[in-house]
N, C-alpha and C positions, 0 to 999 in steps of 0.2 A: 226228844220226842221224834218218832219216825217221820212225820210229815214236814218237819221244819228244816231238815238238812238238805244240802244239794252237793253235786260234784263228787269229789273223791271221798268225802266223809260219808255220804249216802251210800256210795258203792261199798265201802268197808262195812258199813252197818248191814247192808244186804248180805254180804258174804258171811258175816258173823251170825246173822239170823239163820241162814241156810245151814251153816255148820252145826249150830246148836240143835236145830230140829233133826238133822241127820243123826247126831250123837244120841238123842233121846230115842229115836226109832231103833238104833242099834242095840241100846240097852234092853228095850222091850223084846226085841227079836230073840235074844239069848235066854229069856225067861220062858219061852214057849216050847211046846213039844215038837217032836220030830215031824209029825204030819203037817203042822202049821208051817214049820220052816221049809219043808219040801214044796208046799203050795206057794209059799212066799217066793221061792226061787223061780217057780214056773211063772208066777205073775210078773216078776221082774223081767223075765225074758219077753213076755208078751208086751209089756209096757215099752221096752226098748224097740221091739219090732214095730209097734204102732208108731213110735217116734220116727223111725226110719221111713215108714210109709208117708208120714207127714212132711218129709222133705220133698216129696213129689206132689202130693195133694195138699191143698190148703190146711194148715193146722199148726199148732204151737210146738213144733219139733224141738225148738231150742229150749223149751220147758220140759217136755215129756221125756226126752232122752236122759237128761240129768236125774229125773225122778227114778227112772229105771236103774241107772247107775247107783243112785243112793240106796235103792232097795238091795242091790247086790252087795253094796258096801256093808250091809248089816252082817254079811257072812264072810266076805273075802277081803283080805288086806290089800291086794292089788286094786280092788274096786274102791277102797277107801282113798288110796293115793290118786287114782283116776278121778274120783269125785272132787278132791281138792283142786286138781288141775282144771277139771271141767268147770267148776264154779269160778275160779280165777279168770280163765279165758272167756268163759261164757258171758259173764257180766261185762267184761271189757269189750268183747266183740259186739254185744247187744247195744251198748252205748255208742260205739263207733258206727254201727250200721244205722242206727236211728238218725245220726247226723249226716250220713252219706247221701249224695245225690241219688235220685230215682234210678238213673242208669246203673249205678253201682249196685243198688239193691236188687235190681232185676238180674244183673250179671251173677250175683251171689245166689239168688234163687235158682236161676237156670243151671248153674254149676251143680248145686245140690240136687236138683231134679235129674240131671244127667248121671251123676254118680249113683244116686239111689236106683235109677232105672237100670244102669249097667249091673249093679249088684243084684237086683231082682232078676234080671235076665240070666245072670250066671247061676243063681241059686235055683231057678226054676227049669233050667236047661236039662 
């Protein structure tokens, strides 16, 4: 039962759940027409861009970016591999960050904000 486990078992259960949902979306994607698939790719890019913005402004970037990658994984093999790695490291990093002192959390947030700001500056220049 999902609410009764903790620690590594819960982490593995979460990873398995995410993988199974991503696989179901990939199957549905390939049954759709070309227009749907083109719009899906545009939406995936928008979701990833929104996630990158959320690294600067308050928002669940750690959730949104993998959703965009999962959307791309419906079409691209490289995105499927990236999704597996993202899930693995994302879940591990999230658990570590939740246990970290507030100074570490702030440093991680500040680093993400600086990187996203630099990327935005370079893209808009």
